[in-house]
C-alpha positions, 0 to 999 in steps of 0.5 A: 533220458538215461546217463550215456556211458562215459568211454575213455579209451577204445579199450573200454568199449570192450564190455559192450561189446557182443563179439560175433560169428555167424558166418554158415561156413565158420569152423572150429578153429574160427571159433577158438579164436573168437572166444581167444580174442574174447578172453583176451579183450574183456568183451561182454559177449560171445555171439554164435549159432545154437549148435556151437554154442557148447564148444564156446561155453567149454572155451570160455569157462572161468571167463566173465566172457558168456556165450550166447545164441541167436535163434530164428536167425536170419529170417524169423519166419520159422515157427514159435514150436521151432524158435522154442525148441533151437532156444532150449537147444541153446540154453542146455548148450551153454547159452546165457542170453538169446538174441531172436528175430522177430517175424518182420513178415508177420509185423508187417501184416499187423499181426501184433497178437502173433508178434507178441506171443512168439516172442512171449514164448522164447522168453517164458522158455529162456527165463532167466536168461535174457532175450534180446529181439532183432526187428530188423530194421532196415525191414521196417518203417517208422510204425513198425520200429515203434510197435515192434519194439513196444512188442518185444517189451510187453511180451517181456524181452529184455532188449530190442535189438536193431538188425541181424547184419544180413538184412537190408541195412543195419544199426543207424543212429537214427533207430537207435534213439528211436528205440531208446526212446521207445522202451525207456530207460529201463531197457536195453538197446544192441546196435548190431549191423555195420559197427565197425569202428570204434567211432561207429560204437561211440556214436551209437552208444551215445544215441542210447545203445548199451549194448553193440554187436559186432565182428570187426570186435577187435578192430573197433577197440585196437583202432586198427 
């Protein structure tokens, strides 16, 4: 296994965090606050829907925090063509990374060729920007998690990610460790869903994550 990150204070966690706001009712003021917090605390990214990336890109101009977007969120059941179009829209608006939702139903049906092709199409249009593949681990059994990770890696993605936060469960230490074991040391693992405290964040990093998705980012780094 790769060396685990050495974290000093809670503020040091900020560089691992995708500061996330995916509520459908999020307002312009909410997005402004999100980006102000990202600037202030030095979060790695802000993660929003494709149609909200343009505003975040403008607000973060000149800042090391990058705007990123979700695709096929939260169900993952959209057609490949729709996911590709959404990824193109997000990239055109300034997204530096894409977090796409895998088609869980197709994976469970063992339609592995479809799942890999779906991921590969988004990777192709996003390149060279990294693509994270959201597995929705709470909906998968052990073999589904293993195969989902393997397909994401084979399709050229850069990360596997535990969950949307809108599904039947969030990140667990066990799932993160399994994902890291499957993808190896040269690949990203993002723990997302239910990461709410600094202790949660540290456990996920120790288990093998190298990115964290959370809407509780400020509470994590301040200990509030």
